[in-house]
C-alpha positions, 0 to 999 in steps of 0.5 A: 500500499502506498498513499500520497495525501496533500494538504493545502492551507491558505490563510487570507489577510487577517485570518486565523486557523488551526489545523491538526493532522493526525497520521495512524497506521493499523496494520500491514506494510505500507508507505505514506508520503504526504505534503502540507502547504501553508500560505500565510497572507498579511497578518494571518495566523496559522497553528499547525499540528501533526501527530504521527503514529505509524505501525512498526512496518509503516514508512512515513515521508512528509514535507510541511512547506510554509510561505509567509507574507508581511507580519504573518505568524506560522506555528508548526508542531511535528510529533513522531511516536512510531514507524519503521522509518520516519522522514519529516521535512519542515520548511518556512520562508519568511518573505515579508517584514515582521513575520514570526515562525515557530517550529516545534518538534517531539520524537520518541524512538525505540526498537530499531526504528529510525526518524529523520527530521530536517528543517529549514528556515529562510529569512528573506526579509528584515525584522522577522523572528523565528524560534525552533525547538526539537526534542528527541528520545531514543531507546533500544537500538533506534536512531535519529537525525536532526538537521536544522538550517537557518539562512539569513538572506543578504538584506534580512537585517534585524533578523532574530532567530534561535534554534535548539535541539535536545536529545535523550538517550535511554540506551547504550545502543541508541544513536542520534546525529544532530546537525544545527546550522546557521548561514548568515549573509547580513550583518545586523542579526541576533542568531543562536543555535545549539544542540545537546545529547545526554542520558538521564541524570544519575544524581536526579535518579538517586535524589528521587530514589532517596525519597522512596521512589523506585528506579523505573519510577524515577526514570519515568518521572525524569523522561516525562519532565523532559518530553512534557516541555514540548507537550505544553506547547500544544494548545489543542487540549484533546491533542495534548491529552492523547500525547500525555496518555501515550506517554503514560503508556509508553513509560515504565510505571507511567501510571505513577506520573498519571496519577500526579499530573 
């Protein structure tokens, strides 16, 4: 099986829209190859959410392409939970003064699954701002890739952009490759980027265990705390609740966290 869905979102001047995509695979081997195009006119506001839960034999490739006019705001959230091989591409072109673009992402990878996240922000006009924050949690023999690219064009002065990628490895065999990039061709900008890769803090586990919490529960609390920052950025309550419930089921001793939040 293969499917090639296309979603076109056109937000006209001074409009506001929220769109949630849910990609779910039930059984069998298949390939889902989708594209979502966002066109935000002057002063338009677009909030876009994409939740992806393929099955263990599902392959998923997808692109989100956003084009922004003057003073528009586009926020995207990409959440990848399961699937054999996943590749997400998110691109935004800020082609008008005063634009705001925000790219958020969370991916959970286990078994021998693989997730790629490629992003690109093109600052084409002056006085635009962007924020990008992706978090990854990897377990077992899984692999992940993050490549974030921010390009500030000539003449795009007063650009304000920040990119962050944080990754948590739960297994010695899990692998993450991260490559934050900045390409700046203007001379009056404020741009930063950074990436972290680490394991669960042993001192934090010791602290929780000294309070009578067993090791599995302590690990689950710390993993949830790491992921919950991205969950809290989701403004759709039902979608945030679905993601919380998935985390409670995915984490060992997740019921302890469910009862406390």
